[in-house]
N, C-alpha and C positions, 0 to 999 in steps of 0.2 A: 677094946676093940667096939667100934661103932657097927651096929647090928642093921640090918636092911631097912627096919622099921624106923631107925634113928635118920637113915640116909634119907628115906622118903620124906619124913617130915620136915627135913630142911628144904626140901625142893620148893615149896609154896612161898616162903618168905624170899628165896633167891629170885624167884620170878617176879614177885612183887618190887623187890628193889632194882633189878634189872630195868623194868619198865619204868618204874619212877624217876630213876637216874637219867633215864633217855627222855623223859617228859613224853610219854606215850600214853594216852587213854586207853582203857580196855575196848572201847569201840574201835579205834585205829587198830588194835593189835588183832582184833576179831577179824577186820576186813583184810589184814595181810595173812593171817595164818588159816583163815577159813573155820576156826573154832569160835563156838558161840560166847557171847560176854558172860552167860551166866556160867559156861563151863570153866572159863578163865578165871572168874572170881572165885570159884569153888576150889578151883587149883591152888590160887594165891593164898586162901584162907585155910587150906589143910583139910577141907570138907570133902574134896574129890581126890583118888588116889592117883597119882601121875602115871601115865603108860608111855610106852616108847612111840605109839601112834600120836600122842599129844605133844611129847617133848622135843621130837623132830623138826616139827613146822616152827615150834617156839625157838629153838637154837638157831634154826635158819633166819627166822625174822629178827632175832637180837644179834644174828651174827656172831655167835658165840660156840665154842666146842660144846658138845653134849655134856662133858665132863665138868664143865662150868655150872651147869643147870643142878647137876646130881650132887656137886660137892665132891667129887673125886680128888683124892690126894694131889697136893702140887708137886709136879714133877721137876720143878726148879728151872725151868727155863721159859723166860719171860717173852720170847719173840713171838711176834705173831706172824703166820705165815698164810697171807691172805692168796687165793688162787687166782690167776688171771682167768679171764673168761673171753670166749670169742663172741664177738656181735657183729654178724655180718662180716666184713673186712677189717674191723678193729679189734685191737685187745685191749681190753678193759681189766683194770685192777682195782676192786673196791678198798677204800682205805678208810672207811666207817664201819663201824659194825652196829648199827642201831636202826631200826625202822623209823620212819617219820621225821621231820626235819631236815636238816641240811645234809646232804649225801656227799662224800668226797671221792673222787676218781682219778687214776692215773688213766691216759688214755695214749695208745699208739695207733696213728691214723695213717694209711699209706696216702699217695696221690691218687686220687681217684679220677680215673679219665673217662668216666660216663658223664651224660647230662646230668647236672644238678636237679635233685626233686626234693625242693624245699619241704619241710614239715613244720606243723605247730602243735603244742600241748600245752597244757597248765605247766606252771612253775616259772622259775628264775634260775638263771645259769651264769656262771663266772667262769671264764675260760681263762687260763695263764699258760704261755708256750715256754714249755722248759727247753726244748731242742728243736733244730728245723723252724720251717716257716708255715704259718696256716693259712689257707683261703678260707673266708668266713663269708658266705652270703647272708644278709639280714634285710628281707623284704627287698627293696630293690637297689641296694647299696652291696658292693663287693669291697671287703677290707683283706689286706694281706697283713697277717701280724709276725712280727721276728720275733725271736727268742727273748724273753724278759718282757714282753708287751702282755697285756691283758684285755678281755672284752667282757662287757656284764650287760646281759639282755633279759627281756620278757620273752618267754619261749612261745608265746601266743603269736609273736612274730614270726612269720614265715622263715627259717633257717636252715642251713646246710653248710657243712665244713668238711675239709679235706687238706692232706699235706700238699704243699705248695713246693714243687722242685725235688720233691723225694718225701719220705715219712717224716711226721711231725709227732714229738712228744708233747703233751699237754696235762695240766691239771684241771679237772672240772669239778667246780662246788655247784650242787644243783639242789635248790630248795623249793617247797610248795609256793604258789602264787603269794606273793606280797612279801616272802622273806628276801631280802636284798643283802648281797655282801658288797662290802665297800673296801677298797684300797685306799688307806688314808697315808698321805705323804705331805710334807712340807714342801712348797714350790722351791726351786732353786733360786739362790739371790745372784743378782749379777755380780761377776767379779769373784765369785768363792770358787774354790776347788772342788771337783765333786769326788 
């Protein structure tokens, strides 16, 4: 039977492995969690005893259950159960579980009937319409995207989006400035069946 000390001794290596698998620096993790770089380093090396106050923000930042950080026994169910979040009038379901890098979300956006208020921020976004129609304002352009269409843009460009003619479901891949996502497809050749 594993003792409490054995369990706690395994936390540091798990924290380091999670962070390294996600290619996150200690500095980036410190910014997300509010825990100092030196404390994170000591936790990973086993020189600092993990506490609930330190593990909770780390579990949130890595988007993993607390059980995964402390090495609780596997309960045998591999399904991930992300929790939808309400952001203003949208429902957002995070699909990635790591801080930094490209983040994936499923979004359900109603038709917004108010005057658009385009916003800007650092990053790069790729939107793919799953169901419905999306009204997308990019700078001075207005685009209507149908199911199966995608848009990719620098979020420093003023942008705003809404369902068009009803609710729209979409996937969003959002990355830091400079990280671009590309959909690669061969062009259709004339006279071939789709």
